FILOVEX-969662 format. One record per residue (C-alpha): residue number from 1; residue in one letter; y negated, z negated, x negated. Coordinates in pm, whole numbers, plus 50000, padded with zeros to 5 digits. Layout:
BEGIN
R  num  residuo      v      w      u
R  NUM        A      Y      Z      X
...
//
This chain:
BEGIN
R  num  residuo      v      w      u
R    1        M  79065  29157  08067
R    2        S  79349  29129  07841
R    3        R  79513  29485  07765
R    4        E  79814  29580  07584
R    5        R  79810  29807  07247
R    6        P  79838  30165  07315
R    7        G  80119  30290  07174
R    8        G  79969  30535  06948
R    9        V  79779  30315  06754
R   10        R  80044  30097  06578
R   11        S  80147  30424  06369
R   12        L  79795  30469  06271
R   13        L  79718  30129  06178
R   14        T  80048  30138  05963
R   15        A  79936  30398  05808
R   16        A  79554  30354  05764
R   17        C  79596  29974  05659
R   18        A  79859  30066  05396
R   19        V  79583  30245  05200
R   20        A  79354  29940  05186
R   21        A  79612  29710  05019
R   22        L  79662  29760  04697
R   23        L  79606  29611  04365
R   24        A  79817  29319  04168
R   25        S  79839  29432  03851
R   26        S  79829  29060  03656
R   27        L  80078  28834  03584
R   28        L  80187  28445  03686
R   29        G  79956  28174  03482
R   30        S  80154  27998  03221
R   31        V  80199  27650  03206
R   32        L  80078  27492  02862
R   33        P  80139  27154  02697
R   34        A  79911  26886  02746
R   35        A  79792  26879  02406
R   36        A  79743  27260  02359
R   37        A  79568  27282  02684
R   38        A  79308  27008  02650
R   39        K  79135  27194  02349
R   40        A  78817  27389  02460
R   41        P  78792  27760  02309
R   42        S  78639  27690  01955
R   43        G  78247  27715  01993
R   44        G  78287  27737  02361
R   45        S  78213  27517  02668
R   46        P  78561  27304  02819
R   47        R  78692  27546  03086
R   48        P  78695  27402  03431
R   49        Q  79000  27219  03554
R   50        A  79131  27032  03851
R   51        T  79368  26819  03979
R   52        V  79604  26921  04264
R   53        A  79913  26743  04411
R   54        Q  80123  26950  04170
R   55        G  79947  26949  03849
R   56        I  79627  27002  03645
R   57        L  79473  27329  03676
R   58        R  79263  27513  03440
R   59        G  79036  27785  03529
R   60        Q  78782  28006  03394
R   61        D  78410  28074  03434
R   62        H  78342  28433  03588
R   63        D  78003  28623  03678
R   64        G  77829  28301  03789
R   65        A  78112  28122  03949
R   66        Q  78427  27951  03844
R   67        E  78778  28076  03941
R   68        F  79153  27935  03940
R   69        L  79400  28223  03978
R   70        G  79781  28243  04081
R   71        V  79803  27887  04223
R   72        P  80133  27787  04375
R   73        Y  80098  27677  04710
R   74        A  80454  27700  04808
R   75        A  80778  27720  04603
R   76        P  80911  28085  04577
R   77        P  81099  28202  04842
R   78        V  81372  28369  04682
R   79        G  81763  28377  04678
R   80        G  81872  28098  04934
R   81        A  81535  28046  05038
R   82        R  81475  28411  05136
R   83        L  81386  28425  05511
R   84        R  81325  28073  05571
R   85        P  81041  27862  05597
R   86        P  80788  27792  05314
R   87        Q  80882  27493  05102
R   88        E  80616  27273  04898
R   89        A  80490  27390  04545
R   90        R  80676  27261  04257
R   91        R  80501  26972  03994
R   92        W  80447  27077  03667
R   93        T  80376  26899  03345
R   94        G  80100  26945  03128
R   95        V  79794  27184  03209
R   96        R  79854  27498  03394
R   97        E  79653  27811  03292
R   98        A  79528  27941  03614
R   99        V  79344  28278  03454
R  100        R  79546  28549  03560
R  101        Q  79641  28683  03959
R  102        A  80007  28642  04093
R  103        P  80203  28957  04169
R  104        A  80167  29114  04550
R  105        C  80453  28994  04763
R  106        L  80712  29287  04809
R  107        Q  80543  29584  05003
R  108        F  80709  29740  05274
R  109        S  80464  30034  05336
R  110        P  80426  30212  04984
R  111        F  80145  30435  05063
R  112        G  80123  30612  04706
R  113        L  79777  30552  04631
R  114        G  79795  30321  04344
R  115        D  80039  30061  04526
R  116        P  80022  29724  04353
R  117        A  80214  29789  04018
R  118        A  80314  29390  04028
R  119        V  80495  29301  04357
R  120        S  80756  29015  04345
R  121        E  80914  28792  04650
R  122        D  80796  28502  04418
R  123        C  80441  28539  04556
R  124        L  80316  28257  04716
R  125        Y  79996  28181  04543
R  126        L  79641  28176  04623
R  127        D  79323  28235  04413
R  128        V  79049  27987  04440
R  129        Y  78670  28064  04361
R  130        R  78372  27791  04376
R  131        P  78051  27767  04231
R  132        A  77986  27735  03910
R  133        T  77805  27395  03959
R  134        A  78054  27254  04179
R  135        R  78249  26948  04118
R  136        A  78533  26749  04261
R  137        G  78405  26552  04600
R  138        A  78097  26811  04664
R  139        R  78208  26907  05008
R  140        L  78129  27234  05005
R  141        P  78226  27443  05292
R  142        V  78581  27633  05282
R  143        I  78658  27986  05351
R  144        V  79014  28099  05352
R  145        W  79071  28464  05357
R  146        L  79392  28638  05503
R  147        H  79414  29000  05406
R  148        G  79510  29291  05619
R  149        G  79768  29574  05561
R  150        A  79969  29625  05886
R  151        Y  80185  29303  05796
R  152        S  80343  29498  05585
R  153        Q  80163  29564  05257
R  154        G  79858  29411  05100
R  155        T  79772  29099  04883
R  156        G  79481  28869  04859
R  157        T  79402  28947  04472
R  158        Q  79209  29256  04577
R  159        F  78980  29027  04756
R  160        G  78773  28827  04496
R  161        G  78539  28564  04624
R  162        R  78315  28514  04303
R  163        T  78016  28636  04441
R  164        M  78030  28468  04805
R  165        A  78123  28135  04638
R  166        D  77815  28180  04406
R  167        L  77590  28288  04700
R  168        T  77652  28068  04970
R  169        G  77771  27769  04783
R  170        S  78115  27807  04956
R  171        V  78469  27747  04811
R  172        V  78677  28052  04884
R  173        V  79036  28094  04922
R  174        S  79257  28418  04898
R  175        I  79605  28395  04957
R  176        N  79924  28599  04960
R  177        Y  80182  28583  05212
R  178        R  80534  28714  05297
R  179        L  80523  29076  05428
R  180        G  80749  29342  05612
R  181        Q  81090  29197  05742
R  182        L  81082  28914  05480
R  183        G  80783  28787  05644
R  184        Y  80868  28856  06035
R  185        L  81209  28916  06118
R  186        G  81288  28788  06476
R  187        L  81691  28779  06425
R  188        P  81863  28494  06617
R  189        E  82073  28447  06320
R  190        I  81815  28376  06107
R  191        T  81577  28195  06346
R  192        G  81853  27972  06451
R  193        Q  81847  27798  06105
R  194        N  81467  27680  06144
R  195        A  81360  27380  06369
R  196        Q  81084  27597  06544
R  197        H  81337  27880  06575
R  198        S  81098  28165  06447
R  199        G  81136  28436  06227
R  200        S  80739  28442  06174
R  201        F  80777  28353  05784
R  202        G  80437  28503  05690
R  203        L  80296  28302  05946
R  204        M  80461  27998  05822
R  205        D  80314  28074  05485
R  206        Q  79970  28112  05605
R  207        L  80000  27761  05784
R  208        A  80143  27629  05421
R  209        A  79850  27745  05265
R  210        L  79612  27589  05497
R  211        R  79798  27245  05473
R  212        W  79792  27304  05079
R  213        T  79397  27383  05144
R  214        R  79392  27082  05350
R  215        Q  79520  26836  05071
R  216        N  79379  26989  04751
R  217        I  79084  27147  04828
R  218        A  78860  26833  04724
R  219        A  78963  26865  04392
R  220        F  78765  27176  04359
R  221        G  78483  27077  04539
R  222        G  78556  27174  04901
R  223        N  78533  26986  05235
R  224        P  78873  26983  05389
R  225        G  78739  26866  05716
R  226        N  78504  27184  05710
R  227        V  78761  27515  05682
R  228        T  78664  27868  05799
R  229        V  78983  28093  05835
R  230        S  78882  28454  05799
R  231        G  79078  28770  05827
R  232        Q  79026  29163  05901
R  233        S  79298  29396  06064
R  234        A  79631  29247  06039
R  235        G  79442  28934  05880
R  236        S  79268  28900  06214
R  237        G  79580  28930  06403
R  238        S  79691  28625  06200
R  239        V  79366  28436  06288
R  240        C  79487  28532  06650
R  241        A  79798  28390  06559
R  242        L  79664  28066  06424
R  243        L  79421  27974  06704
R  244        A  79719  27950  06961
R  245        A  79996  27798  06695
R  246        P  79988  27448  06833
R  247        S  80090  27328  06462
R  248        A  79770  27505  06342
R  249        A  79556  27243  06511
R  250        G  79320  27058  06272
R  251        L  79391  27296  05963
R  252        F  79030  27492  06030
R  253        H  78762  27475  06228
R  254        R  78602  27783  06235
R  255        A  78729  28147  06278
R  256        V  78607  28530  06181
R  257        L  78807  28796  06316
R  258        Q  78695  29138  06169
R  259        S  78848  29455  06332
R  260        G  79132  29294  06484
R  261        P  79074  29155  06851
R  262        C  79327  28964  07016
R  263        T  79370  29132  07306
R  264        L  79450  29470  07105
R  265        L  79716  29298  06840
R  266        R  79932  29186  07110
R  267        T  80223  29011  07016
R  268        P  80553  29097  07035
R  269        D  80783  28904  07260
R  270        G  81131  28755  07150
R  271        A  81339  29045  07329
R  272        R  81124  29328  07130
R  273        A  81124  29113  06802
R  274        E  81524  29058  06833
R  275        S  81581  29426  06903
R  276        E  81345  29598  06636
R  277        A  81515  29315  06399
R  278        R  81855  29415  06475
R  279        A  81798  29787  06392
R  280        F  81617  29694  06071
R  281        A  81924  29475  05994
R  282        A  82172  29786  06082
R  283        G  81950  30000  05854
R  284        A  82004  29769  05556
R  285        G  82383  29780  05615
R  286        C  82386  29418  05777
R  287        T  82624  29442  06115
R  288        E  82844  29139  06114
R  289        P  82729  28885  06338
R  290        A  82883  28577  06118
R  291        A  82753  28729  05802
R  292        L  82396  28860  05904
R  293        G  82174  28585  05723
R  294        A  82404  28586  05391
R  295        C  82405  28959  05394
R  296        L  82011  28981  05426
R  297        R  81943  28725  05159
R  298        A  82186  28899  04940
R  299        A  82047  29241  04997
R  300        S  81815  29383  04698
R  301        G  81466  29423  04787
R  302        P  81458  29801  04767
R  303        A  81731  29809  05059
R  304        L  81522  29593  05262
R  305        V  81215  29825  05212
R  306        E  81399  30132  05280
R  307        A  81577  29982  05576
R  308        A  81181  29922  05708
R  309        R  81093  30296  05691
R  310        T  81215  30343  05992
R  311        V  81166  30049  06189
R  312        P  80819  29895  06056
R  313        T  80746  29510  06137
R  314        S  80571  29429  06442
R  315        G  80410  29098  06313
R  316        P  80454  28756  06398
R  317        A  80612  28733  06766
R  318        S  80563  28517  07047
R  319        G  80766  28276  07271
R  320        D  80944  28044  07022
R  321        G  80842  27681  06873
R  322        L  80590  27842  06616
R  323        L  80385  28032  06869
R  324        P  80451  27963  07236
R  325        V  80227  28202  07391
R  326        D  80085  28554  07290
R  327        P  79754  28449  07130
R  328        A  79517  28667  07382
R  329        T  79706  28487  07671
R  330        A  79696  28151  07513
R  331        I  79307  28225  07457
R  332        G  79259  28351  07837
R  333        S  79433  28019  07949
R  334        G  79252  27797  07741
R  335        H  79531  27640  07555
R  336        W  79436  27723  07213
R  337        N  79283  27570  06879
R  338        K  78903  27561  07030
R  339        V  78692  27628  06725
R  340        P  78345  27868  06732
R  341        V  78421  28218  06636
R  342        M  78243  28507  06461
R  343        I  78421  28836  06588
R  344        G  78330  29224  06533
R  345        S  78401  29522  06433
R  346        T  78287  29874  06228
R  347        R  78110  30131  06442
R  348        S  78353  30437  06370
R  349        E  78694  30239  06319
R  350        A  78906  30505  06407
R  351        R  78801  30762  06168
R  352        L  78997  30644  05878
R  353        F  79312  30649  06129
R  354        V  79253  31000  06248
R  355        A  79145  31113  05883
R  356        L  79477  31035  05751
R  357        T  79677  31128  06058
R  358        Q  79524  31475  06196
R  359        P  79219  31551  05950
R  360        Y  79192  31908  06066
R  361        L  79241  31889  06417
R  362        T  79122  32205  06626
R  363        Q  78941  32194  06937
R  364        E  79275  32346  07120
R  365        Q  79468  32074  06964
R  366        Y  79252  31779  07075
R  367        T  79196  31936  07432
R  368        A  79614  31947  07448
R  369        Q  79639  31634  07325
R  370        V  79385  31426  07544
R  371        L  79529  31616  07878
R  372        A  79878  31532  07791
R  373        G  79776  31157  07685
R  374        Y  79540  31090  07978
R  375        G  79730  31306  08289
R  376        A  79499  31295  08546
R  377        A  79209  31127  08375
R  378        G  79252  31390  08086
R  379        P  78938  31617  08203
R  380        E  78734  31320  08252
R  381        V  78809  31198  07925
R  382        L  78715  31528  07764
R  383        A  78385  31498  07945
R  384        R  78298  31181  07808
R  385        Y  78409  31284  07439
R  386        P  78308  31653  07407
R  387        V  78399  31867  07109
R  388        S  78036  31972  07140
R  389        A  77871  31630  07112
R  390        Y  78038  31514  06829
R  391        G  78056  31834  06575
R  392        S  78397  31846  06527
R  393        A  78743  31772  06701
R  394        Y  78798  31507  06439
R  395        L  78499  31300  06547
R  396        A  78526  31350  06885
R  397        L  78890  31178  06867
R  398        S  78760  30910  06617
R  399        A  78517  30808  06862
R  400        L  78753  30811  07149
R  401        M  78997  30617  06972
R  402        T  78735  30359  06815
R  403        D  78618  30325  07179
R  404        S  78926  30276  07362
R  405        T  79102  30043  07106
R  406        F  78884  29836  06864
R  407        A  78546  29861  06976
R  408        C  78605  29738  07373
R  409        Q  78894  29546  07281
R  410        T  78664  29383  07038
R  411        A  78423  29314  07329
R  412        W  78688  29188  07569
R  413        T  78831  28929  07343
R  414        A  78468  28799  07237
R  415        Q  78444  28777  07622
R  416        L  78772  28545  07615
R  417        F  78602  28308  07347
R  418        A  78255  28344  07461
R  419        G  78342  28134  07785
R  420        Q  78476  27849  07590
R  421        V  78336  27840  07259
R  422        P  78020  27944  07047
R  423        T  78090  28297  06953
R  424        Y  77883  28539  06772
R  425        V  77979  28914  06786
R  426        Y  77860  29210  06499
R  427        E  77889  29557  06480
R  428        F  77899  29674  06102
R  429        D  77679  30015  06107
R  430        D  77583  30194  05784
R  431        P  77643  30552  05796
R  432        R  77686  30581  05437
R  433        S  77924  30340  05360
R  434        P  78183  30429  05088
R  435        T  78519  30506  05178
R  436        L  78843  30331  05063
R  437        Y  78917  30466  04743
R  438        G  79226  30766  04738
R  439        A  79164  30798  05108
R  440        Q  78866  31006  05128
R  441        V  78952  31370  05277
R  442        P  78712  31627  05166
R  443        G  78486  31758  05406
R  444        L  78538  31478  05644
R  445        D  78287  31168  05743
R  446        E  78481  30860  05716
R  447        S  78190  30616  05701
R  448        N  78206  30297  05930
R  449        A  78558  30361  05934
R  450        H  78814  30075  05953
R  451        S  78781  29829  05656
R  452        A  78414  29962  05562
R  453        E  78297  29631  05559
R  454        L  78525  29475  05298
R  455        A  78307  29625  04993
R  456        Y  77999  29443  05141
R  457        L  78163  29081  05149
R  458        H  78417  29071  04873
R  459        D  78433  29149  04521
R  460        F  78624  29438  04633
R  461        T  78828  29687  04421
R  462        M  78875  29950  04627
R  463        G  78576  30114  04725
R  464        E  78544  30494  04642
R  465        R  78224  30428  04447
R  466        P  77960  30118  04392
R  467        L  77742  30005  04672
R  468        T  77375  30156  04637
R  469        A  77072  29894  04615
R  470        D  77026  29932  04975
R  471        Q  77403  29864  05053
R  472        V  77379  29561  04773
R  473        A  77090  29382  04980
R  474        L  77289  29438  05347
R  475        A  77591  29312  05144
R  476        T  77399  28997  05040
R  477        R  77251  28929  05404
R  478        M  77591  28950  05552
R  479        K  77740  28716  05285
R  480        R  77485  28484  05381
R  481        Y  77561  28514  05747
R  482        W  77917  28444  05680
R  483        G  77814  28148  05460
R  484        A  77606  27985  05716
R  485        F  77887  28023  05981
R  486        A  78126  27876  05758
R  487        R  77870  27582  05647
R  488        H  77726  27523  06052
R  489        G  77949  27690  06272
R  490        A  77635  27884  06365
R  491        P  77527  28213  06151
R  492        G  77172  28113  06135
R  493        V  77017  28188  05781
R  494        P  76611  28152  05739
R  495        G  76464  28458  05669
R  496        Q  76708  28682  05834
R  497        T  76733  28841  06171
R  498        A  76839  28576  06397
R  499        W  77190  28614  06509
R  500        P  77242  28427  06893
R  501        A  77560  28349  07031
R  502        S  77693  28588  07293
R  503        G  77702  28540  07651
R  504        S  78050  28558  07865
R  505        G  77935  28854  08056
R  506        S  78012  29252  07985
R  507        G  77650  29345  08071
R  508        S  77309  29236  07948
R  509        G  77468  28892  07845
R  510        A  77662  29037  07577
R  511        T  77453  28998  07263
R  512        V  77590  29171  06938
R  513        L  77439  29204  06590
R  514        T  77405  29531  06439
R  515        L  77439  29484  06055
R  516        S  77269  29783  05892
R  517        P  77058  29877  05529
R  518        T  76767  29975  05735
R  519        A  76767  29758  06051
R  520        T  77004  29464  06124
R  521        R  76920  29398  06464
R  522        T  77027  29234  06809
R  523        G  77105  29419  07139
R  524        T  77295  29414  07438
R  525        S  77408  29805  07446
R  526        F  77742  29760  07285
R  527        G  77933  29820  07582
R  528        S  77724  30113  07718
R  529        D  77755  30265  07345
R  530        H  78138  30254  07354
R  531        Q  78188  30359  07712
R  532        C  78386  30003  07771
R  533        A  78307  30021  08188
R  534        F  78494  30326  08167
R  535        W  78776  30186  07913
R  536        R  78841  29901  08153
R  537        T  78957  30148  08429
R  538        Q  79232  30300  08228
R  539        P  79556  30196  08183
R  540        P  79619  30161  07785
R  541        R  79797  30524  07687
R  542        P  79896  30654  07357
R  543        V  79646  30940  07191
//
């Protein structure tokens, strides 16, 4: 059931996810003396405050909710702290202004379409959103969001949680974590310097943010005993890792995986991670074994980014003390942090990838590519995905890649979960969904592509146009499903289509909720719609 990721998907993911990872233009919050901070704005209501382990925060009211922005959850991982596990955030005196978002972490896959204007290695901050009526001790459900971006680009500041918090009565936390080889570097000379012998510092950051949440979220009205960890794309891969990491046990109580099934996003083993890390270090000019750590810590950020251009990170590695076993393997064996799961994908995931890499593919090129990639099975693949049935080679290849990777891998990952915990499966299907800003290729239909659902769940800044009234209504229903799952571990919402748990079978027992503006409905045809029985017989291959 578990499948390795096809070799051609990683490069497509890296290119496409880079588009989705943008924005972070505001500065760090400042700290004011207590006397000055205690004064409310003239003629206005006192601004919200929360007291955490590090000191007092003062946030602001915004669009019906309250937000605390740029909150440090760990110490800056700079200088000698680069390429080391995160340390506790420092205390401050007085009241810290929490009204501006922090910079994005250093970006390792700059795409050129509105990349974050403010980036810094001093980036381990999070944003907290809560209902306007929330107060300390309210014990509201908590949703912790992990952004995507191929483990190399992105920022939590892109995903506002005001509407989700207000609509569902939840506390929403969106975090930054280290990216690229600053976040994932399996070099023994580096990993040997920490107790877990791991170079997955981005995963360590996520764990640190979850521990900070457990310690402090009650101050914002959240319930530390009811935390949902949620992520999309590489963020979903991070959720997979958290499900398998022994040290994550008890830090969260539900999990949401969006467009990042664990059987697709397999982790590199130690040998592969080391090989990639050594190639990266050499590209950065660090080759002397005894001085690798010092050399990489002294290198400039731009030099590290340049070295990563030819050796992109593969994300968290398995086989160490932090992540002993690949997540899909751990889940299949039953040895993982068992919690209720929501998992799903968009109807046409690969449209974004193909649009960014082969937008004007001809029928002749498509045919040659499939025959070369699938060998003896090529003619059958072409018969199942003929250009004549889709109208263009672009749409045919998009359907082929969607089915053989995201769709069927989502179904197979869901089966692993469903035999062990309550599992709820969805497919997002809005044939008029907006494209990511800057990613629209003239003449191509990119609806329902990878990341299409993000504008429906977040106060999202990267849609190429606002949602229509019908789409806003779907977005409201989706937020209510997600909020109910976070609250109860089951996405039951009065007045909305019932969403039963999926069965563990691959046929009629597998129930999937289709999220559509016109007819949200349940069905059991997901596997046949995406030809998963055929793809199960095929070894994974690059396209």
